[in-house]
N, C-alpha and C positions, 0 to 999 in steps of 0.2 A: 391891397397887393401893390407892392412897389417894384418897379423895374429899375435896375441900376445900370445904365448904359455903359459906363466906363469899365465895369467889371463883367458885363454880360451875365449878371446873376439876377435871377428873379427871386424876390423875397416875399414870403407869406407871413402874415401876422396872426392868423387864426386857423383852426382846423377846418372851419367852414370854407376857407379859400383853397384848400388843398385839392388837387385833381383826384378823381376817383381811384386810378391805379396806385397812387401814392398812399391813399387811405387804406387800401387793401394789402399794402406791402407787409410781409411777415414781421420784419423788424419793427416797423411802426406799431403793428398790432400788439407786440409784446413789450415794447420799450417806451411807450408814451402814457402819460396821464391825461385823460380827457379834459381835465380842468387846468392843465399847465402846458403852455407852449411858449418857450422863450423865443422861438423864431424858427422858421424853416426857409431853406435856400435851395435853388435849383438851377442847374445848367443842363444842356442836352446830355442825356445819358447818365446823370448823377444828381442826387439830391441829399440834403442834410436836414436834420431837425434836432432841436434841443428840448428836452423835457426832464422829468424826474426819473432817476434810476430806481425803479420799484424795489428790486431785491436788495440792492446795496444801500438805498436810502439817501443817496446824494441828491440834492435839490436841483442840480443842473448837470446834464450829461449830453454830450454831442454825439449823434449817430450819423454816419455817412454811408450811403449805399449806392452802388452803381459802378461806373467805370473808374478804375484806379487812375487813369490818365486825366480825368476831369476833377478828381477829388481834391487836389491841392488848392485850387482856386476857392472851392467851397470852404475848406478848412480854414484858410487864411481869412476869408470874409466873415465866417461865423465867429471864429475866435477873436477877431478884431472887434466885433460887436459885443460878444459875451464877456470878454475880459476875465477877471479873476473869479467870477461866480461860476465858471465852468470847472467841474471837478475831474473830467476825464473824457476820453473819446473812444468810439468804436468806428473802425474804418475797414474797407475791403482788404483781405489778405493780398499780398503781392505789392502793396504800396509801401514804399520806404517812408516811415514816419519819424525818422531820427530827428528831423527838423523841429518837430513839436514835442517829442518826449525824451530826447537825448538818448542815452544808452540803456534805458529801461527795456526789459524784455516783455512784450505784450502777451496776454493770454490769447491763444488761438481757439476758435470755436466755430461750429456750423449751426445755422438755424434750419429747422425742418418743419414741414407742415403736412397734414393729412386732411383730405377733403371728403372722405367717405369712410364709413365704418369698416374696420378690417375683417378679413376672414378669421374665423375663430380657430386659434392654434391649439394643439394638444396641450392639456394642462390648465387651460383657462378656467375649467370648472373647479379647480383647487383655490382660486383667488377669492379672498374674502375681505371684508372691511376690517381695519385695525383701529382699535380704540385706546390701547395702552401706549400713550405717547412716550412715556419714559422708556419703554422697551424698544420702540421704534428708534428713538434717539440713540440709545445704547448700541443698537444694531448698526446704524449709520456711522457712528463714531468708530466702530470696529472695522467695518468692511469698506467704507468710503469716506475717509476723513474730509474730503473736499466736496462733500455733497452741497447742492445748491440751496436748499432750504432746510431749516431745522424742523423738527416734528411739530413745534408750536407756532410756526410762522403764520401770521394773520391771513396770508393769501391762500393757505391750504384749506380746501373744502373737505377733503377726505383722503385717508390713507388706505391703500389696498395692498395685500401681500399674500404670501404663501408661508404656512407654518408646517413644521414636521408633525405628522399625524400622531406620533407616539409621544414625543417630548413637548410639543408646543413651541419649540424654538423657531424663531423666524429664519426663513431661508431666502426670501426676496421681498422687497417692498418698493413702493412708488407713491408719489403724491399727485393728486389732481388739484391744481391751483387755478385761480383766475387772476390774470394781470389786471392792472388798474383800468384798462379799457374794457374789462370783462372777457378778454380772450382766454379760451381754454388753453392751459399750458401744463405739460407734465414735467415733474421735477424730482430730483433725488431718487431716481430709479437705481436700485442696487441689489446685487445678488451675492450671497456669501461665497467666498472662494471655493469652499468644499462642495458647493451645490451648482457650480457653473457647468454648462454643457448639457443641462437637463431641460432647457427650454423655459425655465421659470421667469427669466427676464422678459422673454417674448410674451408669456402668458399675462404677466402683470401689466406690461405696456398695452397689450390688446384690450384688457379689461378697463384700464383707465381711459383709453381712447374711445372705447364703446360707450363709456359713461358720458363722454362729451356729446356724442351724437344722440344718445337717448335723452339727454337734457335739452336737446334742441339746437345745439351748436352746429354751425355749418363748416367749421374747421377746427382742428386741434393742432397745437404747436408744441415744439420742444426744442432744446438746444443741447449740444454735447461738445465737450472739449475735443480738440483735434490734436493728434490723430487718435481715433478710437474706432478702428475698423470693425471690431466685433459688435459694438453697439450699433454702428451705422448699418451693418448688414441686417440686424434685427429690425430696425426701423424701416428700412427699404422693403423688406418682406411684408411688413404690415401696411404698406401703402404710403408711407411718408416719402417726401422728396426734399432734397436739399435746395433751399432757396437763397442762402447767403453763406459765404465763407468769409469770416470776419476775424479781426484782431482788436483787442481792447486793452486799455490801461488807464489807471488814474494818473493825474498829473502830480508831480512833486512840487515843492516850493522853489526848486532851483530854476531861475529864469534864464540861465545861460543857454545859448544855442536855441533860443526861441521856445524852450519848454518851461513848464510851470513847476 
């Protein structure tokens, strides 16, 4: 562990050096590879770490969590060390990141976690495993083109969903995945437009979450684009809580105004 007095930034070189609260942070749990840490940096009220972007596949991604007021110092310090090998950043919402990304529009999203099995909602008994990956992918392409994982993504352990009893057509689906740290993470939860308002999304989410705790996990996580109040209400009812409100973007090759 190196302390940099002139910048008042503490740098960590391995996961073994990180404080316990940092290791239990939701974003770290879902956004790091246990075998890769390009660096971690901390100031009071804020910290940053660079690891692999699991879903996107980028080999180096900088994540910053905590106070937006303290974040600029960490971003400058981390990017000054990482240089061109950093492909993008995730930072707290509310922070003006024009200095680092130029005029790009970042993606806005919320991270959430649940630390106990949910109450069983109506309709959960209809949720069943899905094995026809082609049908799942066709459904996602139709109802949610911006889904986070494809049906054949290697981090997916199982698909659960609800199908029409008469036709067999899919009505709602969701994926149980494990991030590179082994963290339980729900992805690509989607409901057909014609079936919304029936509680199917809640039923699938509850079943996926219950699977995590049945498997021995102590927490289950997910993320959703912001704003998405309908989805957020479902997750809150099931016991999830919002832990981070973030914005993310990949760097471009344009180095003007400090961006890549």
